[in-house]
C-alpha positions in Angstrom: -3.5 -3.0 29.0 -6.7 -4.8 27.9 -6.7 -7.4 25.3 -8.8 -5.6 22.7 -6.2 -2.5 23.0 -3.2 -5.2 22.6 -4.9 -6.8 19.5 -5.6 -3.6 17.9 -2.0 -2.3 18.3 -0.9 -5.9 17.0 -3.1 -5.3 13.9 -2.0 -1.8 13.1 1.7 -3.1 13.5 0.9 -5.9 11.0 -0.5 -3.5 8.5 2.3 -1.1 8.8 4.5 -4.0 8.1 2.7 -4.9 5.3 2.8 -1.4 3.9 6.4 -1.0 4.5 7.3 -4.4 3.3 5.4 -4.0 0.1 7.1 -0.6 -0.7 10.7 -1.9 0.0 10.0 -4.9 -2.3 8.8 -2.9 -5.1 11.7 -0.1 -4.6 14.4 -3.2 -4.5 12.9 -4.5 -7.7 13.7 -1.5 -9.7 12.7 -0.4 -13.1 12.8 -2.4 -16.1 15.2 -1.6 -19.2 14.4 -3.0 -22.7 16.2 -2.6 -26.0 14.7 -0.7 -29.0 11.6 -2.3 -30.6 12.2 -0.4 -33.8 15.0 -0.7 -36.5 16.0 3.1 -36.0 15.6 5.1 -32.7 13.7 8.4 -32.8 15.7 11.6 -32.4 13.7 12.5 -29.5 13.0 10.8 -26.2 10.0 8.5 -26.7 7.5 7.4 -24.2 8.6 4.8 -21.8 6.3 1.7 -21.4 5.4 0.6 -18.0 6.3 -3.0 -17.6 5.8 -4.6 -14.4 7.2 -7.8 -13.2 4.8 -10.4 -11.3 7.0 -9.8 -8.1 6.1 -5.9 -8.3 2.3 -6.5 -8.7 2.5 -8.9 -5.6 4.5 -5.9 -3.8 1.7 -3.5 -4.9 -1.1 -5.9 -3.6 0.7 -6.4 -0.2 1.0 -2.7 0.1 -2.5 -2.3 -0.8 -3.9 -4.9 1.6 -1.8 -3.2 4.4 -3.1 0.3 3.5 -6.9 -1.1 3.5 -6.2 -3.0 6.6 -4.9 0.0 8.5 -7.8 2.2 7.3 -10.4 -0.5 8.3 -8.7 -0.6 11.8 -8.6 3.2 12.1 -12.5 3.3 11.1 -13.3 0.8 13.7 -11.3 2.4 16.4 -13.0 5.9 15.6 -16.4 4.1 15.4 -16.0 2.6 18.9 -14.7 5.9 20.3 -17.9 7.9 19.1 -20.5 5.1 19.5 -23.5 6.2 21.4 -22.3 10.0 21.8 -24.5 12.8 20.3 -23.1 14.4 17.1 -22.4 18.1 17.0 -24.7 20.3 15.7 -27.3 17.6 15.4 
């Protein structure tokens, strides 16, 4: 096995770990629940505001970083595979 393939597989594994880890951290934190902000509750269900903790934002950033890294690696791999070959229909 060549070193470039080994490095590629390690990089893909790191990207996958970042994606899964970020999603797990985000899922473990869970939703926030707060009390009423008005004097009297409305009779129907009102909109629930989305409030994120800093840990959730960090987990989202880690997940997006892993997804970007994975897409970059796949793009590089596809580019190397097809470099120098003529395109179909052109």
